[in-house]
N, C-alpha and C positions, 0 to 999 in steps of 0.2 A: 671336708677339705677342698672340695672343688667349687664351693659356692652355691648360691641359690639364684634362680632366674629373677627373683625380686630384689636382688642386691642393687645398690646405688653406685657402684664403682663407675667413675666417668668413662673408662674405656669400654666397659660392658654396655653402658648406655649408648655409646657411639655404635657399637656392634648392632644393638637392637634397632637403632635408627636405620642403619644400612640394610638390615635384613627384613625389618618389619615396618619401617616408617614411623616408629615411635619417637617423637621429638623429645630430646632430653629436657629435664626440668629447667635447666639453665636457658633453654631456648636456642642454644648455639648448635647449629647443625653441622656435623663434620662433613668433609669432602670424602665421599666414598669412591676411592680410586678404582676399586674392583670389588665386586660382590659375587661370591660363588656359594653353592650350597654348604660347603664345609668351612669357608673362611672369608674374611674381608681384608682389604689392604687400605691403610690410612696413612696420612702424613704423620711423621714423627714431629716432635717439637725440640728445637725450632724447625720450621719447614725449610728444608734444603733439598737439592737433588741427590743428596747422599743420606737421606734420613726418612725411611719408611718403616711401617709396622705391618706385620701379618698377624691377624688374630683369628682364633677359632670362632665359628658362628654359634657354637654351643657354650654353655657356661663352664669355664675352666679357669680357676683363679691363677694357677701358675704351675711351676715345675713339680711341686709337691703333690699334685692331683693324681691319685692312683689310676684314673682312667687312661692316662698317657702311656702306661706300660701294658695296655691290653692289646689284643689283636684287632680290635674294631676301630681304633682311633685312626683318624686321617693322618697322612704323611705330611705334616706341616712343613718340615724342613725341605722336602723336595719341592713343595709348592712355593716356598719362599725363594729358593734358588731359581726356579723356572720364571718367576716374576722379576727377580732382581737382575738376572743375567742380561748381557747385551742381547737385544732383540726380544726381551721379555716384555710383558704388558706394563710393568712399572720398573723400568731399568734403573739401577743405581749408577749415577754418573761418576764412576771411578774405574780405573784400570784394574784395580784389585778389590774384590768384594769380600765382605765379611758378614756373616749372619750370627746373631747371638741372643741368648736369653739369660736373664739375671736370676740369682737365687731369690728366695722369698724375702730375706732381710735387705737385699740390695735394691729391690725394685720399689718404685713409688706408687704404682697402680696395680690393681689386682684382677686383671683379666689377662690371661696368657698372651704374651706378645713377643714375636721374634723380630728383633731389630734387623733391618736390611740396610746395610751401610757399607763403608769402605774400610780398607786397611792400608797401612803404609807399605811402600815397596820393600822397606827393610824387614817388615814382618814376613812378607812372602819369601824373601831371600833366606831369612833365618830358618823358616820351616823347610825349605828345600835343602839347605845345608845340613840340617838335622837328619833329614831323610837319607841324604847321600852318605852320612857317617853312621847309619844304622841306629839312629836314636828315635825313630818313629815306629810304633807298633804296626804290624801289617795284618794282625789278627785281633779281633775284638777281645779274645780271651787274654791277650797280652797287655791290654790297655793300661792296667794299673801297675805293671811291673816297673821297678825303680829305673831301669835303664832307658825307659821311654818317658821319663819325666825330665823336662828341660826348661830353662829360663828363656823367656821371650820379652824383649823390651817393649814397654807400653807406648802407645801413640800419644798419650796424654802427659808425657814427661815424668811419669811416676816411677820410672826405673823398671828393673826386671821383675817379672812374676813367674812363678813356676806352674807349668801345665803338664797334664798327662796328654800325650799326643798319639793319635791313631790315624792311619790313612785308610780310606775306603775308596773303591773304584766307582761307587755309585751311592746315591742316597735312597736306596730301595729298602733298607732295613730301618726298623724303629729305633732311632737314636736314643730316645728316652729309655727304652727297654734295655738296650746295650749298656747304657750308663748304669742303670739300676742293677743289672745282673753282674757286670764285670768290674764295677768300681764300688758302688754304694753297698751292695750286699756283701761283696767280698771283704771289704775293710770295715764293715759295721758302721757306715756313715749314714747321714741323713740326706735324703733326696732334696729336701727343702733348702739345704745349704749349698747346692751345686750351681755352678755356672757352666754353660755349654756354648761353644763357639765353633762355627764351620767356616773354613777358609778354602774356597776352590783353588786348586793348583793351576797356576797360569805360567806359560812360557812365552817366548818371543813370537810363537805362532798362534797363541791364544789359549783357550781352555784345554788343559792336559787330561781331561776326563778322569780326574781324581780329586778327592777332598781330604783336607786335613781337619780332623775333629779334635778340638781341644776341650779339656775339662779341668777345672780347678776348684778348690775350696779352702777353707781356713785350716784344714788338717795338714796341708802341705807346708813345708818351710818356704816362706815367701809366696804362699798361695793367695788366691783371691776368690771372692764369691761374686764378682761382677764382670760382665763382658766389656764394660766401658773403658777399661785400660787399653784394649786392643782396637776397638772400633773407632772409625773416623766419621763423624756425623755432619761435618760442615767443610 
């Protein structure tokens, strides 16, 4: 389920070039924006100041990989935020930042990649309004409760989609494990079908030291299995 090091997925080949200098068979060398022991950062496509990818340096096909819910996996979400934030090494040029990962069926490439992009101001306002009205879970164990499911309008003009919404004060916990424990296993769902999105809370004075963690899948009414409805890449 997590893939083999000999796989020919293009993103995995890009990771191998950045970490080991192995030139992809296509001969096209990616721009390695940052290379660390646990991850690399690449341009997304199309290449814009709002479109970057963080990828594990080890072989992980995607959200369905069981390794992601273990205690030894790197905290890729924290690393994505530290790079994408203002002042980070690969900052997203947007006032409001969003991080996201697609489900197995919604993605096009099969090396785990967290999209580092923007979100609309209206998305940020909507999440804060939901929090103010008590519609955002404050404990991971509440994440799947019905009262913390809400519609958020997509940035791509696709209309409202329903998300389970949790607030965390820091990205210190394993989000994949929280999702698996409090949503997937609780409701008998499939990890492969989930999308996961992180939107840092921002106020007029800057980062409010909190994160909205959104999850959705096709089991929800008006649910979605892709992060692309909320993220702004260009």
